[in-house]
Backbone bond lengths (Angstrom), bond angles and torsions (degrees), N, CA, C in turn:
res aa  C-N    CA-C-N  psi(-1)  N-CA   C-N-CA  omega(-1)  CA-C   N-CA-C  phi
1 X - - - 1.438 - - 1.533 108.70 -
2 X 1.317 115.19 135.02 1.459 120.73 -179.97 1.528 110.56 -74.50
3 X 1.315 116.15 157.22 1.460 121.46 176.03 1.527 107.94 -61.72
4 X 1.336 118.56 139.61 1.466 119.82 -177.56 1.532 113.42 -59.41
5 X 1.332 119.02 -31.24 1.471 119.86 177.66 1.518 111.77 -67.33
6 X 1.333 116.72 -36.77 1.468 120.03 176.70 1.526 109.95 -66.49
7 X 1.327 116.63 -42.25 1.465 120.64 177.25 1.530 110.62 -61.73
8 X 1.319 116.13 -43.77 1.455 121.32 -179.02 1.523 111.17 -64.13
9 X 1.329 117.45 -43.95 1.464 120.35 178.47 1.518 110.82 -62.38
10 X 1.327 117.85 -41.92 1.464 121.49 178.46 1.523 110.50 -61.38
11 X 1.316 116.74 -43.68 1.458 120.63 -179.09 1.532 111.83 -67.97
12 X 1.313 117.48 -39.30 1.469 121.07 176.71 1.524 109.88 -64.77
13 X 1.322 117.17 -44.18 1.463 121.55 177.64 1.524 110.02 -56.76
14 X 1.342 117.07 -48.25 1.466 121.53 179.33 1.522 111.29 -60.03
15 X 1.323 116.34 -45.41 1.461 120.50 -178.17 1.524 111.72 -61.53
16 X 1.320 116.78 -41.85 1.471 120.05 -177.04 1.521 112.88 -77.29
17 X 1.329 118.01 -37.25 1.470 120.51 -176.79 1.525 112.95 -82.04
18 X 1.329 117.54 -3.61 1.459 120.29 176.16 1.527 111.90 -115.57
19 X 1.314 117.81 2.25 1.461 121.11 179.23 1.527 109.70 -87.60
20 X 1.345 117.82 118.11 1.478 120.42 -176.66 1.530 113.42 -58.02
21 X 1.323 118.51 -37.68 1.472 120.50 -178.18 1.521 111.21 -68.49
22 X 1.337 117.35 -42.44 1.464 121.09 178.71 1.536 109.71 -66.33
23 X 1.320 117.12 -45.71 1.468 121.81 -179.86 1.524 110.39 -60.22
24 X 1.327 116.58 -41.17 1.463 120.73 179.74 1.525 111.35 -62.37
25 X 1.333 117.08 -45.71 1.464 120.65 -179.30 1.530 112.44 -67.50
26 X 1.337 116.69 -33.28 1.466 120.49 179.87 1.530 112.20 -84.67
27 X 1.325 117.15 -11.91 1.466 119.94 -177.01 1.522 111.47 75.37
28 X 1.325 117.05 28.70 1.463 122.92 -178.97 1.512 109.59 137.80
29 X 1.338 116.70 175.27 1.469 120.08 -178.64 1.537 111.52 -78.73
30 X 1.327 115.59 61.79 1.465 121.14 -174.52 1.521 111.49 -92.43
31 X 1.333 113.91 71.59 1.464 122.91 176.31 1.519 105.56 -120.50
32 X 1.333 116.77 122.09 1.456 120.88 -171.55 1.528 112.06 -126.80
33 X 1.339 114.43 145.08 1.458 120.76 170.09 1.525 108.07 -78.61
34 X 1.310 114.99 -43.92 1.470 123.00 172.81 1.517 107.60 -125.52
35 X 1.305 117.38 133.79 1.453 121.21 -178.00 1.514 110.80 -69.25
36 X 1.332 117.21 124.21 1.464 118.45 175.70 1.531 110.47 -67.26
37 X 1.301 114.89 153.59 1.455 119.17 176.91 1.522 108.89 -61.47
38 X 1.312 116.76 136.04 1.457 124.04 178.90 1.528 113.23 59.92
39 X 1.318 117.24 40.89 1.467 121.35 176.13 1.526 108.99 -65.96
40 X 1.320 116.48 139.19 1.457 121.62 178.12 1.526 110.27 -82.05
41 X 1.320 116.11 133.98 1.461 121.93 176.44 1.521 109.05 -72.56
42 X 1.327 118.25 151.87 1.456 128.96 -11.37 1.528 111.02 -81.18
43 X 1.326 115.35 159.89 1.463 120.74 175.55 1.523 108.74 -155.52
44 X 1.323 115.04 171.00 1.452 121.52 -177.84 1.520 108.73 -128.22
45 X 1.323 116.87 138.18 1.460 120.43 176.26 1.524 110.13 -120.41
46 X 1.321 114.70 145.26 1.456 121.91 175.87 1.522 106.48 -87.65
47 X 1.304 116.15 117.25 1.467 120.91 -174.33 1.511 113.33 -95.93
48 X 1.295 114.04 -150.82 1.459 123.18 -174.81 1.529 111.59 -65.16
49 X 1.322 114.74 145.32 1.462 122.12 173.58 1.524 108.48 -126.84
50 X 1.310 116.48 131.10 1.465 122.07 173.78 1.523 107.17 -113.14
51 X 1.327 116.36 137.91 1.463 121.51 -178.63 1.518 108.96 -123.91
52 X 1.337 114.80 134.29 1.460 121.85 179.25 1.524 107.87 -127.54
53 X 1.329 116.02 140.29 1.455 120.73 176.29 1.529 108.66 -63.67
54 X 1.316 116.28 127.10 1.455 122.31 -177.01 1.530 109.51 -119.84
55 X 1.327 115.92 23.34 1.458 120.99 -176.21 1.524 110.99 -71.87
56 X 1.320 113.64 151.52 1.458 120.65 174.17 1.520 107.49 -109.26
57 X 1.299 117.57 -173.42 1.456 120.68 177.89 1.516 113.15 -67.00
58 X 1.341 116.64 -20.07 1.466 120.25 -176.77 1.521 114.72 -120.28
59 X 1.326 118.59 -15.80 1.466 120.64 -176.00 1.522 110.86 -135.83
60 X 1.341 115.28 145.20 1.466 121.59 175.02 1.519 109.29 -87.47
61 X 1.323 116.33 149.57 1.453 120.72 177.32 1.513 111.25 -169.17
62 X 1.333 114.81 163.71 1.468 121.43 178.73 1.514 109.54 -136.60
63 X 1.331 115.25 141.20 1.457 121.71 172.52 1.524 107.03 -104.66
64 X 1.330 116.59 132.27 1.459 122.73 -177.74 1.525 108.45 -120.86
65 X 1.308 116.83 130.24 1.459 121.98 172.11 1.525 105.61 -109.82
66 X 1.350 115.52 112.35 1.462 121.95 -174.74 1.518 109.95 -111.38
67 X 1.306 116.83 137.32 1.458 121.33 178.32 1.519 109.53 -116.14
68 X 1.333 115.78 129.00 1.462 122.76 175.50 1.524 107.41 -114.57
69 X 1.328 116.14 142.77 1.458 121.34 -178.15 1.520 109.98 -120.29
70 X 1.307 116.36 128.12 1.461 123.18 175.23 1.518 106.98 -102.56
71 X 1.336 115.59 131.79 1.462 121.28 179.67 1.525 108.07 -122.03
72 X 1.326 116.56 122.78 1.460 121.62 -179.03 1.519 108.91 -137.33
73 X 1.315 115.48 162.72 1.453 118.91 -176.99 1.529 110.44 -141.28
74 X 1.311 117.10 -70.42 1.462 122.29 -172.35 1.513 114.70 -60.76
75 X 1.325 117.39 -37.36 1.462 120.77 -177.86 1.507 113.95 -91.25
76 X 1.322 116.49 0.25 1.457 121.39 175.47 1.513 114.64 64.28
77 X 1.329 113.88 -153.67 1.460 120.20 -175.74 1.526 111.17 -66.13
78 X 1.330 117.87 -33.30 1.469 121.40 179.10 1.526 109.90 -60.01
79 X 1.320 116.65 -47.44 1.461 120.97 178.42 1.533 110.45 -61.99
80 X 1.304 116.53 -41.58 1.468 121.25 178.91 1.524 110.30 -59.79
81 X 1.337 117.38 -46.42 1.466 121.01 178.78 1.532 111.28 -62.60
82 X 1.317 117.59 -41.41 1.466 120.63 -179.42 1.533 111.02 -60.95
83 X 1.318 116.38 -44.25 1.464 120.37 179.07 1.527 109.86 -66.11
84 X 1.324 116.39 -44.73 1.464 120.28 179.36 1.524 110.90 -58.80
85 X 1.333 116.93 -41.88 1.465 120.75 179.94 1.523 111.50 -63.12
86 X 1.327 117.48 -43.73 1.476 120.59 -179.82 1.527 111.16 -66.04
87 X 1.321 116.86 -41.81 1.466 120.33 178.70 1.527 109.35 -63.59
88 X 1.322 117.34 -43.18 1.466 121.34 178.57 1.524 111.27 -62.27
89 X 1.333 116.58 -44.62 1.471 120.75 177.95 1.527 110.97 -58.89
90 X 1.309 116.33 -40.14 1.464 120.75 -177.71 1.525 112.13 -70.85
91 X 1.326 117.91 -38.31 1.456 120.61 -171.34 1.531 115.62 -99.82
92 X 1.329 118.51 -32.82 1.470 120.31 -175.66 1.527 110.03 -62.62
93 X 1.318 116.33 124.12 1.466 124.35 -178.47 1.529 113.41 62.00
94 X 1.323 117.28 20.84 1.469 120.92 179.05 1.526 110.07 -72.06
95 X 1.304 114.58 149.97 1.469 122.05 175.08 1.521 106.93 -106.86
96 X 1.323 116.22 79.55 1.460 121.43 -176.58 1.524 110.22 -84.32
97 X 1.329 116.02 142.92 1.466 118.69 179.21 1.528 111.12 -76.62
98 X 1.323 115.73 136.81 1.452 122.63 173.96 1.522 106.77 -126.04
99 X 1.308 116.31 148.16 1.448 120.12 177.86 1.527 108.62 -98.42
100 X 1.321 116.27 116.84 1.452 119.77 179.43 1.518 114.38 92.38
101 X 1.324 117.52 -7.22 1.460 121.55 -179.96 1.522 110.10 -142.29
102 X 1.306 116.00 157.76 1.466 122.53 171.18 1.515 108.03 -103.32
103 X 1.322 116.02 138.04 1.455 121.21 172.34 1.524 106.78 -90.16
104 X 1.307 116.41 107.73 1.463 121.69 -177.61 1.524 109.62 -72.14
105 X 1.337 116.75 -46.28 1.462 120.40 175.56 1.519 110.22 -159.61
106 X 1.323 115.23 159.22 1.459 123.64 177.16 1.520 106.26 -145.06
107 X 1.333 116.43 115.04 1.457 119.37 -175.40 1.518 111.88 -137.81
108 X 1.328 114.46 141.74 1.458 120.85 174.62 1.514 108.63 -70.45
109 X 1.337 116.04 130.45 1.461 120.67 178.78 1.519 113.07 -111.33
110 X 1.333 116.80 -25.39 1.465 119.22 -171.16 1.521 108.77 -157.04
111 X 1.322 116.20 140.67 1.461 121.18 175.37 1.526 108.70 -143.67
112 X 1.331 115.55 140.38 1.463 121.15 179.13 1.523 108.18 -148.27
113 X 1.326 116.81 140.13 1.463 122.08 173.88 1.520 107.86 -128.08
114 X 1.334 115.35 134.21 1.461 119.03 -178.00 1.524 109.65 -154.62
115 X 1.316 115.18 158.75 1.456 119.63 172.79 1.519 107.15 -86.88
116 X 1.316 115.21 135.94 1.457 119.47 179.09 1.522 109.53 -71.79
117 X 1.336 117.61 138.47 1.470 120.34 179.28 1.535 111.16 -59.33
118 X 1.306 116.07 139.12 1.471 122.82 176.80 1.526 112.67 56.41
119 X 1.328 116.52 33.63 1.461 120.87 -178.31 1.531 109.20 -151.01
120 X 1.325 116.92 148.92 1.465 119.00 174.12 1.536 112.14 -81.62
121 X 1.325 117.77 -1.92 1.465 122.10 -176.64 1.529 111.66 -80.71
122 X 1.324 114.62 144.17 1.451 121.92 172.58 1.521 108.31 -105.32
123 X 1.335 115.81 144.53 1.448 122.06 -174.23 1.528 108.47 -125.62
124 X 1.327 115.78 119.91 1.455 121.36 174.84 1.519 109.04 -105.69
125 X 1.308 117.15 134.93 1.465 122.03 -179.81 1.524 107.92 -119.40
126 X 1.326 115.65 127.12 1.460 122.53 176.73 1.518 108.08 -122.69
127 X 1.306 116.79 125.04 1.463 120.36 179.05 1.525 108.05 -115.94
128 X 1.325 114.57 123.31 1.461 121.43 -179.99 1.520 109.93 -113.01
129 X 1.330 115.39 150.10 1.460 122.53 173.91 1.517 107.36 -115.55
130 X 1.322 115.99 129.21 1.460 121.33 177.65 1.516 109.24 -127.63
131 X 1.301 116.27 148.80 1.450 122.62 173.08 1.523 107.19 -122.70
132 X 1.341 115.75 130.17 1.469 120.85 178.01 1.525 109.44 -125.10
133 X 1.330 114.72 156.73 1.446 120.76 173.92 1.519 108.07 -140.57
134 X 1.322 117.69 144.42 1.466 119.92 179.78 1.517 110.98 -66.46
135 X 1.334 115.00 146.58 1.458 119.69 174.46 1.520 106.91 -75.04
136 X 1.320 115.62 128.64 1.469 120.23 -177.03 1.511 112.24 -70.28
C-alpha cells in the first residue's frame, strides 16, 4: 500500500489535470511536482506536504497539510486569483479517490496572492488540510 500522502498527491494531480476549467486557465494541464526548466506561465506546482499522526485510541489516521503554488505573469494578480479560485472550487470538500485509504476531508485553510519581489511573476499560495484513514 502506498503512503497516503503519495495517494493524495496523485489524486489531486488527476483532479486538476482533467478539470476543463483549470486546464483552460492554465493553458493546458500544467500541474507539476517539479517545475520544468523554462515552464510557460501560468502553471501550478505541488509544494510541500507535512504529515502528522491523527490516530485515536481505536482508529488510525493521518493529517496532511498540502501547499499548492500558482505562478502567473501576463495576467497579473487577477489571473492568479482566477486560477486560485478554480483550484479551490475543485478541491475544497472534494471526495477524491484514494487507493488503500479513505479521504475523510479536504479543506482549504489558507490562500495568499502576491507579486514576487524583483520579478514580474505573481505567486498564489493555497494550503489545504486533509485527513485520511486506511481502509480496513
